[in-house]
N, C-alpha and C positions, 0 to 999 in steps of 0.2 A: 687133269685139273677140273675143279667144279667152280664155275664162274660166280661173279657177284650176284647175290640175290636169286640164285638158281632155283632154290626150293622155298623161297620166302613166302610166308602166308599159306603154305600147304597144310592146313589144319588137320586134314585126314591122314597125313603121313605119320605112321606110328613107328615103323621099323624100316631100316635101310641097311643093306650090306654094301659097304664101300669096297671098290676094287683094290686088289693087293698092290697095284702099282701107282695108286693115287699119290701125288706129290703136294698138291696145293688145294686149299679151300678158300674161296673168295670172301669178300666182305658181305655180311648179312646173308650168307649162303642159305642158312636154315632158320633165319630169324622168324619168329612167330609161326613156326610149324608145330606139328603135333608129335614130334619125336619123344619117345619115352627113354631111350637109352641108345648110346652110339659107341661102337667099337671103332677106334681109329687105327688104320693100318700102319705097319712098321715103316712103310715108304714115305709117310706124310712128314713134310718138313716145314710147311707154311700154312698158317691159318689167319685169315683176314679179320679185321676189326668187327666186332659185334656179330660174328658168324652164327652164334647160337642165342642171341638176345631175344627175350620174350617168348621162349618155348615153355608153355605153362606145365607140360607134363614131363619134362626132362628131369630125370632123377639122378643120373650119374654118367660119367664118361669112363671108358676103358681104353687104356693104352698099354701095350705089352712092353716089357723091359727092353726089347730089341730096338724100339723106336729111338732115334738119335736126338730128337728135339723136344719131346714132350713126356710127361709123367702124370699119373693119376693115383697117387697113394691113398687118397680117401674118396675117390670118385669125382674130385674137383680137378679141372684141367690146369696143370702147372707146366712151367718150363722144365727141361730135362733135369737141371740141377736143383729144382724145387724152390728156387728163389723168387719166381714171378708167378703170381696167381693170375691166370689168363681168363678163365671163365668158370663161373659157379652155376651149377644146374638149377634152374628155376624151382623145381619141385623137390629139391633136397631139403635138409633140415631147416626148420624155422629159426632155430637157435644154433649159431655156428661160431667156432673159434678157429682162426686160420691155422693151417698146418705150421708146425714150429720152424720149418726151414724157410718160410716165405719172408722176404724182405720188401717186396713191392707188390702192391695191388694194382694190376694193370688197368689201362683205360677201359671203361665200360665193363669191367669184370663182373660186377653184380647188377648191372643195369637191367631194369625190368623184372627183377626177382620179386614177384608179388607176394610170395609166402614168407620171405625173410622178416623176422621180427626183432632179433637181437644179433649183433655182430660184435665179437671181441677180436681185436687185432693183437696177435701174440707179440711178445716182447722184441722179436727180431724185425718186425715191420717198421720200416722207416718212411716209405713213400706211398701215398694214395693217389692213384691216377685220375685222369680226366673223366669226369662224370662217372666215377667208379660205382656209385650207388644210385645213380639217377633213376627216378621213377620206381624206387622200392617203396611202394605206397603203404606197406604194412610195417615198415621198419620203425621201431619205437626206441631202442636203446643202442647207443654206439659207445664202445669202450676202447680207449687207446692204451697201448702198452707202454713200456719204458722208453722206447726209442723212436716212436712216431715223430717225425720232424717236418714233413713236407706234404702239402695238399696241392694238387694241380687244380685247374679251374672246375668249379661247380661239382664237387664230389658228391653232394647230397641234394642235387637239383630235383625239385618236386618230390621230396620225401616228406609228405604232408603229415605223417603220424609220429614223427620223432618227438619224444618227450624228454629225453635226457642224454647228454654227453657225459661220460665218465672218463677220468684220466688217472693213470697210475701216478702215485706220489713221486715216483722216481723219474718221471718224464721231465726233462730239462727244457722243453720247448712249449708245452701247453699245460693248462690247468683248467679246472671246472669248478663252478660254484652254482649250486641249485640247478645243476644239469645243463648249465650254459657254458659254452666253450670259449676260453680266453687264451691269450698268450701266457707265458709263465708268470709274469708279474702283474697280470690283469690290467694292463694299460690298453690292450686291444680286445674288443669284443669280436670274436671271429665268427661264431655261429650261434644263433638263437633257435632253440627247438621249436619247430613249427606248431606243435600241439601243446606247448608249455603253459601259456597263460594269455589272457586278453588284456592284462595290465602289467606293466613292468617299468621300473625305474633303474637306470644303469648305476652300477657302483661308482663311488666318487673317484676311484683310481683310473677309470676308463677315459682315455684321451682320443681314441680312434674307433670308429665303427667300420669294420672291414667290408670290402665289396661283397654285396649280396648277403650280408649277415642276417638280415630279416626277410630275405626273399621267400615268397610263397607262404608267409605267415598270414593266412587268410582270416584267422579269428582274432 
């Protein structure tokens, strides 16, 4: 096992060969380290929360088909069945569409991805986890697919550059107008883009301003 925060903050660490019998990686084990690429062994069955958060040079993960718990079909770390997106490499593409099998964006999955500018949630995504995109300071556009229905707490915490939320017309839970995120019938204002405007009047249909709807709107 590799313990919690074992290599956290090791900015000079570029490459690391993990042992073939490794079973677990602790929370924040490699957070804010200098890793460029990581091959995860087939023996690995457990990865702690935020294990790879804030690694500015990490471009992709590799997991071989023999691993029983994880998969990396596009260099992003997923659960074995491809339904949960567990971690997105910080230095991967600035524009990204989630792999089509993904139904859940895991807690902190994109947290601290400083290069990410646009994210599109594919139509199978239903749930966005706790602080999933927290501190994605370059993120400007978020597009929700047909079936997105649930956001856990603070999914876009301190995403100061967001200009627009876009929602599929087929989505039965959310809608958008002028880039602002609402529930389907526009009675609840869910999230105001941080970088949208310094002046705003809510639509007459709005009855409720959701928790933290305008949080971090410094301008």
